[in-house]
N, C-alpha and C positions, 0 to 999 in steps of 0.2 A: 614364457618369462623365465629367465635364468634364476636359479636358486639364490645365488649371492645378490642379485639385483633386488630381490624381495627382502632377503635376510639383512642386508646392510643398507637398504635403500634409505635415503634421506628425503623425507616427504615435507620438509619444512618449506621448501620453495613452492610446492603445491599448496600448502596451507596459506602462504603469503598471497598467492594468486587468488585463492578463494576469498581472502579478506578484501583484496582489491575489487573483486567482482561484487562482493556484498555492498561495498561502498558505492560502486557504480550503479547497482540496482536501486539503491535508495535515492540517488540523485536523479535517476531516470524516472522513478516514481513521482518525484516532485515535478519534473518537467512534463510528465504525462498529464498530471492533474492540472497543471498550468495551461497546457495546450488545449485540454478539453473545456475547462471552466472559464478561461479567458479568451484565448485565441479563437477557438471554434464557436464558443457561445456568442461572442461579439460579432463574429462573421455572420452567424445565423440571424441575428437581430438587425444587422445593418441593412439599410435600404439602398441597394446597389443597382446600377443599370449598365447596359452596354457590355464592354469587354470585362469590366469588373465582375458583373453578375455571372458571366459565362466562364471566365478563366480564374479570377482571383479567389472566388468562394470555393471552387472545386480544388484549387491548389491548397488552400488553407485546410480544407477537409482532409485531403490526403496527407498533408504534413502532420495534422493532429493524429491521424491513424498510425503514421510512422513512429511517432513518439510512443504510442501505446504498444506497437509491435516491438520497438526497441526494448522497452521495459520487460515485455513478456519473454523475449529471447534472452535477455541478460539474466532474468530470474531463473529461467530453465537451465542455462549454462551454470549458474552459481549452484543450483541444487544438484545437478548431475555431478559437478566437480566435487562438491562437498560430500555427496553420497559415496562416490568412488574413493575419495581420500579416506573416508571412514572405513570402507571395506578393506582397502589395501593395508591400512594400519592394523586392522583386526587380523588379517591374514598373516602379516609379519609377526604379530604376537603369537598366533597359533604355530607358525613355523619355528620360532625361537623356542617355544615351550616343548615342541615335539623333539627338536634336536637335543634339548637339554635332557629330556627323559631318556633319549637313546644313549646319551653319553653316560648316564648312570648305569646303563646296561652294557657299557663298553662297546658302543656302536658309534662309528664315525661316518659322518655324511660329508661327501665331497662334491662340489660343483664341477661338472665336466663340460660346461658351456653348451650353447645351442639348445637350452631347455632340458638338458640331461643332467643326471647326477648318479652317484653310487652310494650305497650303504654297505660298509664293511665292518666286520667284527674285529676287535683288538685281539692280537695274539697273546695268550697267557705266557708270562715269563717262566713259569714252572711246569710247562706242559710236559717236558721230558721226564719229569719224575712222577707223572700221573700214570698209574698202571693201565688206565683205559686208553691212553694215547690221545685223549681229547685236547686239541690245541686251542679251540676258541673259548673265550670267556662268556659267550652268550649262545643262544639257540638261533637256528636258521629262521624259525617262526618269528622271533622278535625282530630280526632284520627285515623279513618280508612285511610284517605289519607296519614297521616304521616307514619302509619305502612306500607302501600303499597310502599311508596317511599323508606323507609329504607330497606325493603325487596329486592327491585330491586337493590339498591346499594350493599347490602351484597351479593346478588346472582352474580352480575357482578364481584365483588371483589374475590369471591370464585372461579368463573370460571377462572379469570385471574391467580390466585394463583395455582389452580389445573392443568390447561393446561400448565402453565410454567413448573411445576414440571414434568408433563408427557412428554412434549417435550424434556426437558433436559435429562431425563432418557433415552428416546428412542435414542436420539442423541448420547449419550455417550456409550450406550449398542451396537450400531451398529458395532463397531470394538472391537473384543476381545483383540487384540493387536494393538497398533497404534491409529489412529484417523479417524474419519468419514470425508468424503468430502462433506457432506450436508451443504449448506449455506442458512441462513435465515436472513432477514434484521430486523425482529421484531417477537414478540410472535404471533401476529395475523396470519401472513402468515404460520407459522408452525402449528398453531392450525387449520387453515382452511384446510390445507393438510390432517391432521388426520381426521377431520370431513368428508371431501369428501371421504376418503378411507372407513370409516365406512358406509357411505351411499351406496357406490357401493357394498360393501360386502353384505349388505342386499338385494340389487337388484339381485345380482348374485346367491342368494340362490334359486331363482325361474326364471331361464332363459326363461322357456316356457311361463311365464306371462308377459314378457317384450314386450311392444308395440314398434312400429317403433319410436315413440317419446321417449320412455325410452332408446332405443338403441342409439339414437342420443345424448341424455343427457349423457349416460354412456360413449360414445365415446369422448364427449367434455371434460369430466373430465380426462379421460385417456390421451388425447392429451395434456391437460394443465399440468398434473402432472407426466407424465411417467418418467421424469428424476429426480423427487423429491424422495430422499431416504426414508424419513419418510412416505410419502404417499404409496410408493411402498411396503415397508415392512409391513405397517399396513394392506394394501389390501391383500397381499399374505398370511400373517399370519391369517387374517380373513377367507380366503377360506380354508386354510390348504393344505397340499401337495396333498392328494387324492381328496379333494374338488376342487382344481384347475383343475385337469384332468377331473373330472366329469362335472364341469361347461362347459368346452369347448366341451366335448362330447355332452352335451345337446344342446349347441348353434348350432353346425353344423347339428345336426339332426332336430332341430326345424326349422331351416332356410335352409334346403336342397332345392336345386332348385331355390335359390334366383336369381332374374334377375334385370337388370336396376339399379335404384337408391338404391334399397335395397342391391343388390350385392356390389355396391361401398361402401356403408356404412359398410357392414360387412368386406370387405377387409381392410378398415381403422381400424376397430375394432381389427382385428387380428394383424395388424401391431403395433398398440398402446399397445395392451395387451402384445405382445412379448417384446416390449421395457420396459414396466412396470416391467415384471417379470425379465428381464435382470438386471434392476437397483436393484431390491429387492435381487437378488442373491449375491450382494456384501456385504450385511449386515452379520455381524458375531455374531449377538446376539444369545442367546440360542434358542429363538423361530425360528429364520431363519435357524439355523443349523439343527433344527428338521424338518423344512419344506423341506430343501434340501435332508435330509436323507429319509424322507417319499416319496419324488418324485422318488428317486432311487429304493426304495423298491417296488414301484408299476409298474415298467417298464414291467413286464410280466403279470400284472393283465389285465383281459378282462373287458373293460368298455362299458356297454350298456346304452343307453339313458333312463332316467326316463320320458322323454317327450313322450306323446302319439300323434304321428302325422302320416299322410298317408305315410311318407317317413321313418317310423321306420325301422332301420337296424336290421336284425335278428342276425348278426354277430357282436360281440363286438370288438372294436378296442383295440389293445395292449396299455398299458400305455406308452411305448416308442414311439409308433406312434403318440399318442396324444401330448406327451411332445415335441417331435421334431418339430411338426407342430407349436408349440408356441416358437420356438427358431430361427426363420428365420430372425428376425430383432433384432438389439440391441446387445450390448456387454455383454456377461455373464461372471461371475467370473471365473478366470482361474482354480482354484482348483475344482470348481463344474464341469466345462467342462472336466477336467482331469479324474475325477471319472466317469462321465457319459460315456465319450469316451472309457475308459478302459472296462467298462461293455459291451457296445454295440459292440466294436471291437471284443471282445472275442466271442460273439454270432455269429457275422457275419463271422468270420474266421472259426468257427466250421462247417459252412455249405459248406465251400469250395468256390472257385471262381465262379464256374458255377451254384451253387445252392442258392446263396443269394437271387435271385429274387423269388424263390419258398418259401424261408424262410419268406419273408416280404410281398410279393405282392399277390401271388396266394392263393386263399381262402379268400381274403379280397376285392373281386371285387366291393362290394357295398359301401365300406368305402371311404368317401371323407372328409378329415379333413382340407382342405385348400380352402378358398373362392377364386375363380378365377382360375388361372393356377395351374397345379399340383394337386395331391390328398393326399399327405402326407403318403402314404402307406409304402414307404421305409424310415424308420427313419434316415438312414444315410444321406439322402439329407438334412434334417433339421439340423442335427448335423454339416455337412460340412458348411452349411450357417453360423451357429453359430461360427464355427472355423474361417471362413473368416473374421469375425468381431473382432476376438481376436488373433492377430499374435503370442503372447506368447503361448497360448494354441494350436494354429495350429502347431507351431514348435515342441512342445511336442508330438503332435499326430503322426508326421511322422519321428521322430528320429529313430524309429525302422524300419530297412530296410525290415524286414519281413512284418510288418503291411502295409508299403507303397506299396510293391509289390502286396500284396493281394488286396488292394483297387484299384490299377491301373488295376489289372487283372479282377476285377468284372465289370469294365465299359463295357466290351465286352458283358455282359449279363444283364445289368441294364441301367437305364436312369440317373444314378447319376454322369455322367462324368462332366457336366457343373458345378455343385456345388462342386465337388471334385477339379476341376481346380481352382476355386476361393479360396478354402481353401489352396491349395498348393501355390498359388500366395501370399497369406497372410503369409504363413509359411516361405517362402524363402526371401521375401522382407522386412518383418517387418512392413508393412503398411496394415491397415485394408481395406477391400473391400469398395470402395466408398469414402474413406477418401482422400480428396484433400487439406488438410490443414497441415497435420503432416509431419515433417521432417523425411526422411528415415534414420534409424539408420545404422551404419556400419554392414555389413554382418558378423555374428558370424561364428565360425568354424562349429557349428551344422547346421546352415542354408546352408552353402556352401556344406556340405556333403549331405543334402537332395536334393539340386539342382543337385549335381553330380549323385545321385541315380536316380533321375527323368530322367536326360539326358541318363543315361545308359539304363534305361528301354525302352525309346523311340528308342534308337539306335539299339536295338536287332533286328536281322533279323527274318522274319517269324511272323510279327504281331506288333512289337514295334511301327512302324510308324502309325499303325491303331489307336493308342490312340489319335492322333491329330484329327481324324474325329469323336471322341466320345464326342465332346463338349468341349474339352480342348485346342483346337488350339489357341484361343485368349489369354487364360491365359498363355500358353507356350510362346507366343510372348512377352507378358508383362514381363514374368520372364526372358527371354533372354535379353530384353532391360535393365532390372535392373542389369543384370550380365555382361554388356559389359566390365567393367574393367577386370574381371576374364577371360572372353572369349578372350579378347585382349591379356592378358598375356599368355594364352594357345597357341595362334598362334605365339606369339613372341619368344617362346622357353625358354630355361633354365634360361637365364640371361636377362630379359627384361629391366633391369636398371631402370632409372627414367622417361622413356617415358610415359608408360601407368599407370598413377597415380591411386592409389586406397587406400582406408583405410580398405579394407577387412581383416578380421582376418585370412583368408586362401586364399590369392591371387592366389596361384598355385593349388587350390583344384579341378580343372576341368580337365578331361582327354581329350586330343585333338581329338581322334577318335570319342568319344561320343559327343563332342561339334559339330563337323562337321555334323554328322548324325542327331543330334537334330535340328540344324538350317535347314538342308535340309528337314527334315520331317515337321517341323513347317511351312515352306514356302508354303506347299500345302494348308494351310488355309489362306484365304485372310486377315482376321483380325490378324492372327499370323504373317504373312509376314509384314503387316503394322507396327506391334509393333516392329519387328526387325529393320526395316528401320528407324523408328523414333528413336529408341534407339541408333543405330549406328550414326545417324546424330547428335543427341544431344551430345553423348559422344565425337565424333570427334570435334564438335564445342567448347565444354568445354576444351578439351585438347589444342587446338590451342590458345584459349583465355588465358588460364592459363600460358602456356609456353611463350607466347609473353609478357604477363604482368609481368612475374617473370622469367627472363632469368637464374637465379641462380639454377633453378630446374634441369636443364640438362647441364652437363659439357661436351660439345662436339660440333661437327660441326652442324650448323643449317640445312644444306641440309640433313644430316643424320637424324635429328629429324623429319623434315617434310616428308622425305621419308618414315620413319617408320610409321608415322601416316597415310599417304596416302595409303601405301601398306596394312595396316591393314583394312582400309575402303574397299579397292578393294577386299581383300580376303573374308571378311564377306558378302558383298553384292554380290560378284561373286557367292558364294555358294547359296545365296538366288535366284539370277537371273537364274542360270543354273537349279536349282531344280524346281523353279516355271515354267520355260519354258518346262521342261520335263513333269511336271504334267499336264500342259495345253494340250500338245500334246496327252497325254494319256487320257485326259478328266476328270482328278481328280479335276481340278480347273475350276470353271464355268465362264471362260473368264475374260476379262478386267473389265467389269462393277462391278462385285462383289468386285474386288480388289480396284478399284477406290472409290467405296462407302465406303469400309472399311477404306481406307486411310483418307477420309474426316471425317468419324465418330470417328476415333481414334485420329484425330488431336487436338480436344479440350482437350481431356484427356491427350494427350502427352504434351500439354502446361503446365499442372499442374506439370509434372515431372520437368520442368525447374523452374517453379515459386516457388515450395515449397521444393525443395531440392532433389527430386528424380532424381538428375543429375548424380547419380551413382559413383561419385568420390569426395573425399575430399583430400586436400593436407595433407599428414601425418604431425604430429607435428615435426617429425625428419627432415622434409624438410622445416619447417618454415612457413607453410601457413595455412590459415583458410579454412573453407568449400568452395569448388569450386562450384560456381553457386548456393550455398545454402543460401546466405545472401539475403533474400527477401527485395526488395527495394533498395539494394545497387548497383544495376546495373550488378551484376555478372550473368552470364548465358545469356547475351544479344546476343552473337553470336549463341548459341544453339537455342535461341528463334527465331531468324531470320531464321534459318534453318527449324524450324517447320513451320513457316509462309509460306515459299516457297513451302513446301510439301502440306500444307493445301490449299493454294490458287492455286495450280497447275501451278506454274510459268513455263514458257516455256524455253526450251533449247535455247541457243544462236544460231542463224542461222536457227532455225526451225520455221515454221509458225504455225503449229497446234499441235506440239508435246510437250505435257506437261511433266514436270519432272516425271519420273517413269510411263509414260502413259501405257507402254506395256512391258511385259517380253518376248514376242514372238520374238522381235528383240533384240538379246543379245548385239549387238554392241551399239544399242541405249540406252539400260539400263546401259551398262558400261559407256557411255558418260554422263549419268545422274548422276552416282556416282561421276565421275570426276568433272562435273560441280558444283554439290552441295558442294564438298570438296573445290574446288577453290573459290567459293563464300564465304565460311566460312573463308578461309585464308584472302580474301580481306576484309571482315568485321572485322576480328581480327586486321589486320594491321592498318586499318583506325581508329578503336576504341581506340587503344593504342598508336597511332602515332609513330609506330616503324619504324625507318629509315633502311629498308631493301629493296633490289631490288625485287619489287612485281612481275615483269614478270618472273624473275628467279625462285622465290619460287613457283609460280603457275605452272610453267613448271615442276619443280621437283615433285610437288604433282601430276600433271597429269600423268607423266610417272610412278610414284610409284603406283598410282591407277590402271593403265593399267597392270603393273607387277603383282600386287596383284590379279587382275581379272583373269589373265592367270594362276596364281598359284592356284586359287580356284579349278580348275579342278583337279589338283594334289591332293589336300586335299580330294576331294570327292572320287576320285578313290582309294586313299590310304586307306581311312577309310572303303571303301567297301571291299577291299582286307583283311583288318584285321578282318573282321567279317565273312569271308567265309572260 
């Protein structure tokens, strides 16, 4: 920056621009709130079908997010400009004061352009009469000190100006269309992120020279900045697509055999690096599009480590193996996942169901790309983990029945079942794995179809039920829990009316025989069974609470309403009870302890289903109600929450001394009584909570009898579904 540019700079235009941006940010804040509270909220509650359900709702969701991102970007730009303006004005003041002090010492500062200047001393008019012959009116030290002070001021002003320009350009370039979601409170925070990325890029060029102290520092920066879009893009861009894969190849080879604290440090490094790359993948700048393209080009490249270590691997890892090992954490961009998944699925299907293990694992025995558990040889495992963190991409992945069938079939010959289960769970529920804060969206027609295809695959005789034992049982249980409205509608028949409330885009999208066999097969897994029981208890509790608090939902006899709800509970849990009991007799389930442990472990997670809206049902707008159990803090879902507490705490059956609720499935009558007791308690809670003046004893007796009837009917559904597949 030229001295005169700062000294005489007129920053009023920049100040006016800041005022304009501040006004724009306020307007965008209003639009953001309107988009979220009106546009998106109404779309979520609307009962849509066909193209509207598949296209319009998604379009509205993305539009609402764009308003949010627009406000975020405008706020960041405003704050960066404001911060930079303040800094430049301050530096101008410092420069003016320094020049003024120099003038008092007879020093003149002259701008010589191109960022240079001179400091000269004024000649004394009486120097010829001075016996010492000293011509200058000041000392050389004064001139040097002033020059150094001005140079520091100009350097800082230049840095402020340049980094602001760099940050703003990077921020705007991140989104080719739309807006970036990166938020910065000032110029310094954005500049620090870029500086940190540049530092780590240099370190990553020589991973074999990184000491334990270097790795700790590297990890600290990644942990601090892995959600920062500017840092993540700068770091990924600095490594390059191929360089990213080479860096990780070198790291795992250099530190092969790590133990103790070193191993823990490297596990954290892999997690933070994955999350950093995930954040970077959302940038749509030219550089990042090239980075993503380069990654996909290198999937079949063999990567050997440049590090010379005793653990040097003679076999190179495929680029897809390296990349997938860096995708196990964080949410990657949907378009990038779509492209990568398309390429990887094509290769995997080319080998056939039974040869995928030979394609990815055999011949790579010495490769270990994951610190800790697993080894990363099967790239589909890492891809499935990535899909589990991005529900939209997961849904895209399994819309093809052919692709879904192949992936399910490969679990018989690979170890990818658990990761596939998590990806399927994300695909059909719309909630990312591990996310306990997001509201569950209405099930789209595409999601229901995927769920129906999964159920059909599990229902097939001669091996379908074996999928449960391939690491997917727990996910299947969670999926069944999320689909209790559609499952209930399947058992209710052709005209379920307004009893089993749902906002699903395809409420009748599940086939009854498949549903029955799916529930039966999933019950063989302790965690899967626990998920079904929690899901049924939560859904039943929510139904009772909503119908008692809003009688207009169902126009009919109350005994009929409670009878339908109780019978449904009896059928679903009867199928679970009979199936689990048969499995225990045959030795497929490892006794009561595994199930009780699973029930306790699942309890805390099931509570989030109530707390954050995964309550499986909303009152459709046509029925005049808001989200059922989904209004956090509003008290909704209290009956369902109490039901979860009873299961979690092992509350005892009335009249039994040591028999906890659902303690054993070996005594079917005891399990039937458990379902009846739980349902009656929920009725009692709902009546008390809403102060409904109804005969409690009569209603509870109606529910008890209905549960018993449903329990007896469950045998019919099991036998009938078996006949239909023979």
